[in-house]
C-alpha positions as CSV (number, residue, x, y, z in Angstrom):
1,X,18.0,-27.3,-3.0
2,X,17.1,-23.5,-2.7
3,X,13.5,-23.7,-2.2
4,X,10.8,-20.3,-3.2
5,X,10.0,-17.8,-0.8
6,X,7.0,-18.6,0.5
7,X,3.6,-16.0,-1.0
8,X,3.6,-14.8,2.6
9,X,7.0,-13.8,2.6
10,X,6.6,-12.4,-0.5
11,X,3.3,-10.9,0.6
12,X,5.4,-9.1,3.4
13,X,8.1,-7.2,0.8
14,X,5.0,-5.7,-1.6
15,X,3.4,-3.6,1.0
16,X,6.8,-2.0,2.5
17,X,8.1,-1.5,-1.5
18,X,4.8,0.5,-1.9
19,X,4.3,2.2,1.0
20,X,8.3,3.4,1.0
21,X,7.2,4.9,-2.6
22,X,4.1,6.4,-1.8
23,X,5.7,8.0,1.3
24,X,8.8,9.3,-1.2
25,X,6.8,10.4,-3.5
26,X,4.1,12.1,-1.5
27,X,7.3,13.8,0.1
28,X,9.1,15.0,-2.5
29,X,5.7,16.7,-4.1
30,X,4.4,18.6,-0.7
31,X,8.1,19.8,0.0
32,X,8.7,20.8,-3.7
33,X,5.0,22.7,-3.1
34,X,6.3,24.5,0.1
35,X,9.0,25.8,-1.2
36,X,7.7,27.1,-4.1
37,X,5.2,28.6,-2.3
38,X,7.3,30.2,0.2
39,X,9.7,31.5,-2.4
40,X,6.5,33.2,-3.7
41,X,5.1,34.6,-0.7
42,X,8.2,34.6,2.0
43,X,5.5,36.2,4.8
44,X,3.9,33.0,4.1
45,X,6.4,31.1,5.9
46,X,5.1,30.9,9.8
47,X,1.4,30.6,8.0
48,X,2.9,27.3,5.9
49,X,4.9,24.7,8.7
50,X,2.6,23.4,10.2
51,X,0.3,22.1,7.6
52,X,3.7,21.0,5.8
53,X,5.0,19.6,8.9
54,X,1.1,17.4,9.7
55,X,1.3,16.5,6.4
56,X,4.8,14.6,6.2
57,X,4.3,13.4,9.4
58,X,0.7,11.8,7.7
59,X,3.2,10.3,4.9
60,X,5.5,9.1,7.1
61,X,2.9,7.3,9.1
62,X,2.0,6.0,6.1
63,X,5.1,4.1,5.3
64,X,5.1,2.9,8.5
65,X,1.6,1.3,8.5
66,X,3.5,-1.0,5.5
67,X,6.3,-1.7,7.7
68,X,4.7,-3.2,9.9
69,X,2.1,-5.1,7.5
70,X,5.4,-6.5,6.7
71,X,6.6,-7.2,10.6
72,X,3.5,-8.9,11.1
73,X,3.2,-11.5,7.9
74,X,6.5,-12.1,8.7
75,X,5.7,-13.6,11.8
76,X,3.7,-15.8,10.2
77,X,6.2,-17.5,8.2
């Protein structure tokens, strides 16, 4: 008979889903804002590049943290 997933397995999937959604949503908003800013003032592209890349890296780290939590929890199954 098929058994239900243990609560740890469900708890491992939820952080990945939430972190991936949050990171994707944040990256979309940051990218759209940066492109709009560059479109309004093309001369500011050089000054916007570093903050844009740093923000995207921090948002990507959010998704990786969720993945690490899931791996740790899956090791306890």
